KOLNU-837579 format. One record per residue (C-alpha): z, x, y. Coordinates in steps of 0.02 Angstrom, whole numbers, padded with zeros to 5 digits, always signed. Layout:
<torzas>
ZXY...
</torzas>
This chain:
<torzas>
-00397-01196-00504-00536-01323-00560-00489-01433-00680-00643-01414-00775-00566-01223-00850-00415-01320-00940-00506-01449-00998-00521-01463-01173-00688-01391-01244-00825-01522-01256-00885-01570-01440-01071-01534-01409-01124-01625-01599-01056-01770-01525-01131-01806-01340-01007-01676-01260-01098-01594-01116-01089-01400-01053-00961-01404-00888-01088-01357-00732-01004-01217-00678-00963-01130-00853-01149-01060-00862-01087-00874-00950-01174-00821-01113-01134-00684-01238-01235-00568-01317-01223-00640-01554-01178-00467-01596-01341-00408-01706-01436-00589-01736-01542-00557-01593-01467-00715-01458-01371-00768-01340-01275-00900-01329-01139-01003-01243-00940-01013-01307-00810-01132-01193-00698-01026-01113-00583-01046-01016-00521-00925-00864-00374-01008-00791-00261-00871-00873-00366-00735-00781-00476-00730-00895-00371-00682-01041-00411-00731-01204-00542-00862-01113-00632-00924-01255-00478-00928-01383-00509-01137-01413-00686-01130-01420-00762-01178-01602-00927-01181-01569-01074-01085-01511-01225-01154-01414-01399-01056-01455-01476-01022-01288-01583-00863-01309-01684-00792-01480-01789-00637-01458-01973-00606-01562-01918-00521-01689-01767-00532-01694-01666-00588-01861-01634-00747-01775-01822-00776-01733-01905-00933-01829-01729-01018-01896-01643-01048-01708-01711-01116-01552-01606-01151-01418-01485-01302-01404-01451-01252-01591-01244-01256-01609-01169-01117-01734-01024-01200-01799-00965-01083-01927-01007-00937-02029-00972-00806-02151-01043-00612-02201-00988-00609-02386-01051-00695-02527-00935-00867-02489-01004-01025-02421-00987-01030-02215-00837-01133-02159-00814-01210-01976-00752-01088-01858-00537-01116-01838-00507-00956-01714-00594-00914-01570-00809-00945-01604-00851-00759-01542-00703-00695-01641-00783-00793-01817-00961-00736-01785-00920-00554-01760-00809-00553-01908-00945-00632-01985-01076-00494-01945-00942-00361-01970-00928-00434-02160-01115-00431-02169-01169-00271-02103-01062-00191-02235-01172-00276-02369-01323-00204-02440-01442-00313-02411-01336-00391-02240-01330-00558-02283-01264-00683-02118-01239-00871-02160-01232-00969-02039-01192-01171-02008-01316-01212-01886-01309-01401-01811-01485-01446-01733-01520-01641-01666-01386-01710-01781-01425-01626-01915-01302-01488-02030-01358-01340-02150-01347-01193-02183-01454-01040-02154-01445-00852-02177-01506-00708-02046-01541-00551-02136-01466-00403-02040-01465-00207-02044-01356-00114-02169-01215-00041-02070-01084+00005-02165-00900-00067-02123-00786+00042-02003-00672+00171-02101-00495+00127-02057-00508+00293-01921-00648+00210-01839-00713+00280-01718-00666+00467-01806-00739+00483-01989-00844+00340-01967-01003+00312-02050-01057+00167-01974-00970+00225-01800-01099+00355-01807-01249+00269-01847-01195+00139-01704-01187+00306-01598-01340+00397-01667-01464+00246-01650-01357+00179-01469-01431+00352-01399-01592+00358-01471-01650+00164-01390-01557+00242-01208-01683+00389-01236-01847+00278-01294-01816+00133-01186-01688+00127-01034-01654+00211-00868-01520+00309-00841-01460+00148-00713-01364+00140-00560-01317+00315-00496-01397+00395-00656-01231+00367-00749-01316+00346-00909-01374+00546-00933-01173+00513-00986-01251+00440-01143-01352+00585-01165-01225+00722-01110-01110+00672-01267-01227+00667-01374-01263+00859-01346-01198+00912-01523-01276+00951-01684-01252+00788-01776-01411+00735-01664-01573+00777-01729-01674+00767-01566-01548+00841-01472-01656+00934-01386-01751+00804-01332-01622+00737-01244-01537+00883-01171-01734+00897-01093-01716+00731-01017-01535+00760-00948-01620+00908-00857-01756+00798-00781-01618+00685-00740-01498+00802-00656-01616+00904-00585-01676+00762-00485-01502+00728-00416-01515+00919-00320-01548+00892-00121-01613+01015-00005-01520+01148+00084-01528+01039+00245-01453+00903+00165-01337+00995+00062-01282+01063+00222-01244+00895+00320-01180+00852+00183-01034+01016+00191-01026+00979+00365-00983+00816+00356-01150+00751+00467-01203+00659+00306-01223+00457+00300-01067+00396+00231-01081+00222+00247-01126+00090+00110-01121+00115-00037-01129+00301+00006-00960+00374-00099-01005+00248-00251-01175+00343-00268-01083+00522-00244-00941+00493-00352-01036+00468-00499-01195+00569-00482-01059+00708-00461-00974+00653-00619-01140+00678-00728-01177+00836-00617-01018+00911-00674-01016+00870-00834-01208+00909-00858-01162+01105-00755-00992+01134-00895-01119+01100-01046-01273+01182-00991-01212+01312-00840-01374+01271-00758-01346+01354-00576-01492+01239-00478-01368+01110-00491-01198+01192-00408-01245+01165-00223-01257+01002-00249-01102+00976-00345-01019+01105-00208-01084+00997-00072-01053+00851-00139-00864+00878-00186-00812+00954-00010-00910+00794+00068-00799+00656-00036-00640+00798-00002-00672+00771+00190-00711+00583+00174-00539+00544+00109-00422+00471+00166-00234+00553+00189-00168+00458+00044-00331+00527-00053-00399+00363-00066-00576+00311-00013-00657+00171+00022-00839+00078+00008-00886+00215+00126-00817+00376+00194-00681+00409+00330-00755+00400+00510-00661+00561+00538-00662+00708+00438-00486+00718+00347-00401+00862+00449-00211+00879+00362-00146+00845+00536-00037+00682+00540-00141+00604+00660-00270+00478+00541-00423+00386+00576-00478+00212+00473-00601+00218+00345-00776+00166+00391-00771+00016+00304-00735-00181+00289-00566-00189+00248-00487-00034+00167-00502+00081+00009-00550+00031-00171-00484+00117-00304-00637+00079-00421-00696+00189-00315-00589+00314-00264-00543+00365-00436-00692+00418-00504-00735+00524-00311-00549+00602-00400-00644+00632-00556-00789+00689-00488-00690+00844-00369-00597+00884-00504-00738+00914-00607-00824+01003-00473-00655+01113-00464-00690+01164-00651-00852+01200-00609-00813+01323-00486-00812+01244-00328-00670+01336-00224-00623+01236-00071-00449+01200+00029-00476+01034+00063-00565+01005-00095-00378+01070-00191-00299+00950-00075-00378+00804-00100-00334+00813-00277-00176+00817-00246-00165+00682-00123-00250+00574-00235-00157+00627-00389+00016+00594-00288-00079+00440-00252-00104+00379-00408+00033+00434-00501+00162+00334-00397+00108+00177-00487+00167+00243-00622+00316+00138-00726+00280-00032-00627+00109-00087-00662-00091-00041-00667-00157+00036-00513-00212-00112-00388-00372-00157-00295-00354-00054-00165-00190+00037-00078-00086-00111-00129+00054-00160-00223+00058-00109-00419-00034-00249-00529+00083-00315-00651+00020-00472-00720-00102-00354-00837-00111-00185-00936-00271-00155-00864-00366-00181-00708-00541-00128-00712-00533+00013-00799-00401+00120-00688-00271+00114-00808-00384+00233-00930-00464+00323-00798-00280+00368-00703-00239+00447-00878-00400+00555-00876-00350+00622-00686-00196+00656-00716-00218+00743-00904-00177+00927-00922-00037+00911-00765+00113+00967-00804+00173+00892-00623+00108+00704-00700+00144+00700-00908+00262+00555-00881+00129+00451-00774+00024+00504-00879+00104+00469-01033+00117+00287-00935-00058+00229-00882-00100+00322-01067+00000+00184-01156-00071+00020-01044-00259+00062-01078-00199+00049-01276-00102-00092-01221-00244-00174-01153-00326-00210-01314-00462-00368-01315-00341-00481-01192-00384-00377-01033-00557-00288-01089-00681-00438-01028-00626-00452-00872-00593-00383-00694-00657-00384-00516-00830-00422-00515-00857-00404-00681-00759-00283-00837-00892-00148-00863-00755-00012-00812-00650-00092-00919-00761-00059-01046-00777+00118-00976-00626+00184-00928-00508+00113-01029-00553+00168-01193-00562+00366-01140-00408+00337-01047-00353+00314-01240-00414+00462-01288-00278+00555-01200-00157+00480-01300-00261+00555-01471-00322+00503-01613-00215+00363-01684-00197+00288-01530-00391+00284-01515-00391+00213-01683-00271+00072-01663-00367+00026-01500-00526+00054-01585-00459-00090-01711-00423-00228-01569-00604-00204-01490-00722-00171-01620-00754-00362-01629-00809-00350-01456-00918-00193-01472-01004-00288-01619-01052-00423-01499-01100-00324-01373-01232-00207-01496-01403-00289-01486-01511-00319-01646-01611-00177-01589-01484-00046-01567-01452-00058-01377-01302-00140-01300-01297-00305-01168-01165-00311-01055-01057-00490-01051-00893-00521-00964-00790-00689-00918-00742-00636-00763-00738-00729-00602-00860-00667-00446-00952-00573-00601-01149-00504-00604-01246-00611-00700-01211-00550-00883-01382-00459-00983-01394-00263-01014-01328-00188-00859-01183-00200-00737-01261-00204-00530-01383-00075-00637-01238+00008-00739-01299+00024-00916-01181-00069-01049-01239+00086-01139-01150+00213-01051-00977+00133-01092-01027+00089-01273-01084+00275-01330-00951+00332-01237-00830+00257-01325-00919+00280-01490-00933+00477-01439-00739+00498-01426-00740+00594-01593-00846+00722-01509-00759+00781-01366-00932+00843-01305-00887+00820-01108-00733+00816-01004-00732+00628-00997-00713+00583-01188-00565+00752-01214-00642+00911-01189-00521+01041-01142-00412+00910-01141-00235+01002-01200-00171+00857-01292-00029+00841-01154-00013+00659-01152-00031+00622-01348+00058+00477-01419+00192+00458-01563+00206+00323-01676+00331+00212-01606+00264+00236-01437+00064+00187-01533+00173+00031-01620+00276-00028-01425+00092-00038-01346+00025-00145-01492+00177-00262-01467+00152-00281-01276-00038-00295-01302+00004-00481-01401+00143-00500-01319+00203-00691-01272+00338-00731-01207+00342-00921-01232+00349-00875-01417+00535-00779-01415+00708-00826-01425+00803-00806-01269+00897-00668-01336+00719-00577-01384+00689-00633-01207+00831-00516-01148+00791-00372-01275+00599-00398-01196+00676-00352-01020+00702-00156-01070+00528-00151-01109+00423+00002-01073+00273-00138-00998+00275-00181-00825+00203-00360-00893+00300-00401-01021+00436-00362-00925+00372-00489-00774+00351-00603-00910+00493-00597-00994+00593-00620-00835+00486-00775-00783+00511-00851-00951+00679-00820-00940+00700-00917-00770+00631-01083-00872+00774-01062-00993+00956-01104-01019+01076-00988-01002+01253-00957-01048+01382-00852-00916+01391-00713-01046+01182-00702-01051+01211-00703-00862+01332-00567-00869+01223-00461-00967+01093-00469-00828+01184-00444-00698+01275-00314-00763+01108-00190-00824+01065-00242-00644+01192-00136-00576+01188-00016-00706+01353+00075-00671+01345+00218-00813+01145+00235-00768+01107+00172-00967+00994+00016-00939+00835+00104-00910+00698-00011-00911+00812-00141-00959+00862-00108-00765+00717-00166-00690+00704-00303-00777+00849-00367-00743+00835-00352-00566+00662-00441-00580+00759-00578-00674+00893-00638-00542+00739-00653-00428+00658-00766-00546+00813-00861-00571+00876-00877-00398+01032-00797-00456+01135-00845-00296+01270-00764-00345+01210-00608-00359+01123-00608-00180+01274-00476-00123+01255-00335-00292+01047-00356-00236+01073-00318-00074+01185-00160-00134+01037-00114-00228+00917-00102-00057+01019+00062-00058+00996+00149-00230+00931+00303-00247+00801+00229-00362+00665+00177-00255+00578+00050-00386+00744-00018-00391+00766-00033-00211+00583-00101-00230+00625-00247-00359+00795-00296-00285+00676-00339-00091+00542-00408-00215+00704-00527-00278+00767-00561-00132+00611-00618-00048+00623-00777-00174+00775-00849-00122+00791-00960+00025+00832-00877+00219+00992-00959+00190+01058-00861+00064+01011-00696+00138+01110-00751+00311+01254-00661+00261+01201-00498+00239+01087-00504+00380+01160-00373+00457+01175-00242+00302+00984-00260+00262+00902-00238+00430+01042-00084+00438+00959-00015+00280+00776-00072+00347+00787+00033+00482+00906+00178+00409+00772+00218+00279+00640+00198+00374+00519+00374+00349+00344+00407+00457+00184+00339+00359+00120+00552+00381+00140+00649+00313+00163+00541+00143+00317+00522+00035+00212+00588-00160+00324+00494-00249+00309+00347-00143+00135+00350-00025+00138+00170+00040+00331+00153+00042+00332+00016-00073+00535+00003-00069+00522-00037+00155+00364-00163+00123+00429-00249-00012+00618-00252+00110+00508-00325+00281+00453-00447+00171+00638-00512+00128+00651-00531+00302+00536-00568+00391+00385-00641+00259+00396-00811+00190+00632-00882+00160+00639-00727+00287+00773-00732+00411+00666-00714+00558+00505-00800+00561+00489-00883+00730+00580-00890+00889+00713-00980+00845+00752-00886+00686+00713-00747+00800+00881-00780+00928+00995-00836+00798+00966-00677+00707+01004-00569+00875+01154-00667+00913+01208-00612+00744+01158-00446+00720+01122-00381+00910+00976-00351+00972+00981-00146+00964+00958-00157+00776+00851-00330+00761+00715-00221+00897+00732-00079+00787+00704-00163+00626+00564-00253+00712+00509-00091+00764+00490+00009+00614+00396-00147+00530+00261-00127+00640+00274+00066+00607+00268+00036+00421+00081+00107+00329+00046-00044+00247-00067-00171+00346-00001-00330+00221+00179-00252+00263+00157-00269+00461+00082-00424+00450+00228-00486+00409+00275-00498+00587+00133-00590+00655+00218-00729+00706+00353-00649+00767+00226-00577+00890+00170-00750+00954+00353-00786+01029+00379-00640+01111+00451-00667+01287+00384-00505+01440+00536-00408+01421+00521-00412+01237+00327-00332+01262+00390-00188+01357+00546-00166+01217+00396-00145+01085+00265-00089+01214+00225+00090+01083+00214-00022+00928+00089-00173+01014-00012-00023+01091-00039+00058+00933-00071-00103+00836-00200-00163+00924-00270+00027+00958-00244+00077+00793-00300+00041+00594-00145+00036+00497-00142+00197+00413-00135+00101+00214-00232-00072+00163-00324-00122+00347-00397-00276+00252-00191-00373+00283-00165-00322+00462-00295-00391+00564-00207-00565+00620-00056-00447+00674-00170-00358+00773-00226-00506+00844-00068-00579+00896-00003-00390+00981-00160-00409+01080-00122-00597+01114+00091-00527+01156+00002-00406+01285-00118-00501+01376-00007-00656+01422+00079-00514+01543-00072-00446+01595-00021-00241+01523-00152-00127+01577-00133-00037+01431-00208-00179+01300-00378-00189+01370-00428+00014+01322-00322-00013+01161-00417-00169+01118-00610-00081+01144-00549+00074+01064-00517-00036+00894-00670-00114+00917-00759+00034+00944-00668+00124+00800-00690-00041+00667-00836-00125+00604-00765-00298+00640-00744-00371+00454-00629-00514+00473-00674-00555+00644-00551-00430+00721-00716-00404+00855-00700-00563+00898-00516-00615+00912-00498-00471+01031-00656-00495+01133-00587-00686+01180-00406-00610+01223-00509-00469+01331-00581-00667+01399-00371-00693+01467-00376-00565+01575-00546-00622+01653-00588-00498+01808-00412-00404+01806-00497-00317+01648-00592-00225+01757-00447-00151+01883-00385-00064+01741-00351+00143+01764-00453+00245+01773-00607+00115+01733-00645+00100+01564-00791+00008+01629-00758-00162+01539-00921-00258+01608-01050-00116+01495-00937-00122+01328-00951-00325+01332-01131-00288+01367-01134-00207+01209-01034-00302+01108-01203-00440+01157-01269-00393+00965-01220-00380+00793-01138-00542+00771-01016-00541+00923-01135-00631+01058-01044-00763+01093-00869-00721+01115-00964-00537+01236-01035-00690+01343-00885-00771+01355-00795-00612+01414-00933-00576+01540-00933-00758+01600-00745-00745+01602-00749-00600+01711-00906-00647+01849-00803-00811+01855-00626-00757+01918-00654-00697+02102-00458-00683+02161-00382-00572+01989-00209-00549+01974-00128-00388+01964-00124-00287+01799+00075-00224+01717+00065-00053+01685+00207-00009+01550+00205+00189+01633+00289+00165+01806+00353+00315+01905+00499+00257+02016+00515+00412+02134+00442+00584+02175+00563+00692+02293+00597+00886+02321+00787+00907+02284+00888+00974+02441+00846+01112+02482+00713+01171+02372+00546+01124+02462+00441+01219+02344+00491+01109+02212+00477+00917+02154+00542+00796+02037+00484+00629+01961+00565+00482+01919+00482+00396+01796+00474+00291+01644+00339+00239+01507+00376+00085+01406+00259+00130+01256+00326+00299+01263+00193+00408+01259+00180+00598+01306+00184+00564+01479+00058+00706+01552+00058+00721+01752-00067+00796+01855-00037+00868+02040-00157+00903+02185-00166+00920+02362-00215+00772+02459-00223+00828+02663-00168+00975+02721-00229+01158+02773-00188+01276+02655-00226+01284+02474-00096+01225+02351-00063+01299+02166+00068+01181+02060+00171+01260+01910+00175+01176+01782+00019+01066+01826-00063+00930+01675+00081+00952+01546+00221+00850+01503+00346+00968+01599+00276+00938+01736+00355+00811+01797+00483+00936+01868+00398+01054+01966+00457+01242+01971+00349+01325+02125+00192+01266+02216+00138+01417+02275+00080+01364+02464-00080+01447+02540-00005+01406+02745+00158+01318+02785+00136+01130+02860+00129+00956+02829+00047+00915+02679+00001+00743+02569+00043+00764+02378-00025+00646+02244+00039+00651+02054-00042+00567+01920+00061+00514+01778-00046+00497+01624-00002+00509+01420-00093+00553+01265-00143+00391+01219-00272+00412+01367-00285+00228+01412-00198+00206+01579-00113+00312+01725-00026+00272+01870-00011+00387+02053+00122+00433+02169+00111+00510+02371+00221+00577+02469+00220+00692+02621+00291+00844+02611+00341+00987+02716+00276+01154+02626+00323+01355+02656+00170+01449+02654+00216+01603+02523+00166+01672+02348+00263+01600+02185+00354+01712+02107+00274+01841+01998+00333+01752+01851+00237+01596+01880+00105+01687+01968+00081+01762+01796+00103+01601+01706-00054+01517+01793-00165+01647+01705-00136+01555+01556-00156+01343+01589-00202+01305+01410-00020+01375+01364+00127+01278+01407+00235+01434+01513+00366+01317+01607+00512+01382+01511+00547+01536+01528+00636+01548+01365+00526+01463+01271+00428+01551+01142+00235+01472+01148+00183+01568+01012+00319+01559+00902+00344+01758+00889+00552+01770+00929+00486+01852+01076+00532+01724+01213+00371+01686+01383+00511+01821+01506+00499+01966+01380+00324+01950+01344+00286+01929+01532+00409+02081+01562+00343+02179+01427+00150+02141+01490+00097+02045+01322+00005+01902+01267+00108+01740+01284-00015+01653+01143-00032+01778+01003+00090+01797+00896+00044+01974+00859+00062+02030+01033+00261+02030+01022+00295+02223+01021+00260+02333+01172+00264+02498+01116+00122+02578+01066+00112+02735+00994+00252+02865+00943+00261+03059+00914+00386+03197+00870+00346+03354+00918+00441+03515+00972+00624+03416+00961+00548+03287+01077+00492+03111+01063+00357+03040+01169+00340+02836+01172+00202+02757+01246+00244+02578+01296+00166+02434+01408+00260+02343+01528+00227+02223+01683+00204+02332+01830+00374+02354+01934+00314+02307+02076+00282+02121+02023+00381+02106+01913+00555+02174+02018+00633+02267+01859+00677+02423+01794+00652+02538+01621+00757+02663+01529+00788+02727+01362+00929+02704+01246+00984+02802+01101+01093+02769+00943+01140+02862+00795+01201+02693+00690+01114+02531+00796+01277+02452+00803+01326+02358+00967+01386+02454+01092+01327+02612+01018+01151+02614+01107+01165+02748+01280+01046+02783+01424+00949+02937+01389+00993+03026+01569+00828+03155+01541+00707+03027+01491+00559+03040+01595+00414+02884+01602+00242+02923+01708+00125+02770+01727-00030+02820+01622-00140+02678+01685-00131+02498+01781-00238+02367+01717-00329+02233+01843-00190+02114+01770-00044+02215+01832+00004+02278+01638+00050+02440+01669+00045+02581+01519+00192+02710+01517+00237+02855+01425+00423+02913+01403+00486+03089+01334+00654+03119+01284+00760+03248+01173+00734+03208+00974+00932+03205+00966+01056+03338+00857+00972+03420+00713+01148+03376+00614+01107+03193+00665+01064+03097+00493+00995+02955+00594+00898+02933+00767+00846+02780+00838+00795+02745+01006+00757+02595+01117+00672+02541+01289+00755+02428+01402+00704+02332+01546+00823+02238+01671+00861+02193+01842+00940+02383+01886+00987+02545+01788+01141+02534+01689+01159+02719+01739+01050+02862+01829+00897+02878+01766+00728+02792+01705+00605+02713+01824
</torzas>
């Protein structure tokens, strides 16, 4: 952090100057001025201006209360809004000024006295503000001042402002759709005009529904916010003109969300189809929850509007589960990352989580947690955020609303001074923030109007909109004790607590408090009784520790209590996933030497708890526990982070366990977790490349399912590891990786550079991926140098080395005595589903192989041979990835003759795998052989019953059934009857006669059989049609 950020505030009255990089100014409330105060962002921007005692005036608006009294470079040193004389600021100058403005506005006349310093002269001047009244203790409820601010603010927006970016400002008008506003009809008319202007043509809506419309940056930002506005408008007005656009936007977003329900700056490259395959989001670095959560809200509102689509429903459930998984752990982070526990609020996502989880009984506990997080953010977390604090201003108070009026009232008391500073003298509002990497302060945030966030806060009591509480059931309302706990968490200062108090604080509901308390304890002197208490609560043998268990585990890590290494390792098997995560995080803080005695246990846990990325676990989609354990094993302070440590670990735990653990780490859904093994990939031997072949190929070819921004280096190292062995599969894998991503972070540069290391060998891949044409395509778009280097390397390599294929065919031979059957011995280190395709290369007759082009075709069951003779036969081995193939040929003597009828029948269904007669391709509980015998369709589950028609007349039963012709199958058929259906009670009916009614070109016959219905005294009579190789007795045909 630059030193000026933590330097003492300059005294501007005695020659001090404003630090060059501290340029942020703030609106000074209703005075008509903007000014600079000292601020320090070394604590993330929290209480940034706490040490300020002077305000330097930077701007004075004409016609404002300050016009003619102040000018730029004047200083404000103190303020009073009462009859008392002003004194120098003794607290944060922003707070001091805001308090004086509030006092003045409560008076008539509203006189604000300020200590002005100008060119060495100090004097008291008075500004006349407008009387607004004082905030009621219940504000913003039943508060005339709040109502007046809302009324004037909506009027100012209607008369003076556009709706801003993505027309989100229309929400201000919709929130004012209440008889309280005299100009309600005008507001609704303007809202109608804005809403209808967002509707799209029928052809564009069709493109949206079918995912043909643009998906690039910043499409999701636009679509989600417009969807929220349109849905809120529709729910208020029922205007049918906007519904088609609402429906199309919701379906488009649902199709563009990830497997986790998250959304990025851009939508997915491919439509989510609910399968376990995945495709990356089409953006530079991965999902951004500040857009994904509004997308979820928009889609939820669309469903309330009546949008009925299964993808919409699925997206809602996936996204809610994803965001709810952060409950109890911290604020929702920037993207698919670890919980954010330094603060209670993070760009408004705690508040927004409360909104989207409201009214769902499955998420009541999680929703309450995020309400408390939003309330506890108060004014400390309010004016900081990534690129700015606008979304804190917008969503945090709306999340608090779900906690009920008492929660809103307490929140309002914390932030009202900031609201008064944002409010301008003319009824408008200025956006100001101390966030780094921010938009310029002023009236808007990247086009979003500050009036939107402010007016929705003041409009909470009206509950006109879903976002302000309309239709909320109150299921997330907080009690008095919970509100008190939130306020205590907001003001928490660990350094001010005694050690005994810190031990109690480890049991706080707040992840921020637990984290700060554990870190503070790490710097304190703890006696043996305190350590025993922490250890006991971490173990929590009786299950009574509650949150204190989490805080105690964190503390063991922070104080590096290595005596408890074994306890922490044992907690890796705990039933509570958060306990497992915290235990692994604590172990990560220990030096590798302290973990050595437990390394086999740690690796065994990692392997045994492996679970696939998809389908995602709703309770922990990102597998936080496994990610933390991977970091503890392979990250900083790791057990193995280089070749020497890797060899030592292999010698200790065995190669099987080590490589299994490395595979698990390589398959984790999180790109950051995968990245922990990057340095190990650098040290892999050729034999180890074979052992990890599948992981390496997929690491290069496929995006990490989550958090792709931290997987770029490990993907590049996986490519390098394969290039050192000239692995063929790596070439098309790299090409696919580049074609499926936009190259953010230099991935394209790295892969092209590694491809150049192949030289002309890259052109020898079978099938030919045409590397030269590929490189030509990438001679634009920022990769010109690397693409040309690849082309030059290919041209310069006149004697290319042969490639190494992960897949190989060892031998192809017919079993002894079975000349028309073949068996392939093969392997594929990469573990893809191998596919075998056979063809005749030379020979006089036609050959038909069965099966062919399937995984089972490594064992040819039969070959239909047109003419006896010697044939040259080729088998090609490819795989499900489709990157490479290898072939083998053999010369065999084949005997002419057709294949048995079952195989001839099966060949009629080339899309089905009927190689196993006892298999059940269509899952209808009728195996493939039975389908063949009875003339059924093996690929249709509804085709499982051969009996077509039954009739009873004159004591005779007549049945029509289907069968494949006995001349083809060699089977015979008969009738069996029973009165009980018990095993052994079935008797052949010797009198039954069978008549073939028709025979189709496919050999399927329709047969009619008649037989007596049984004696009249029988209470029940059953029959069945049977078939087999021979009759059980005389009769049948």
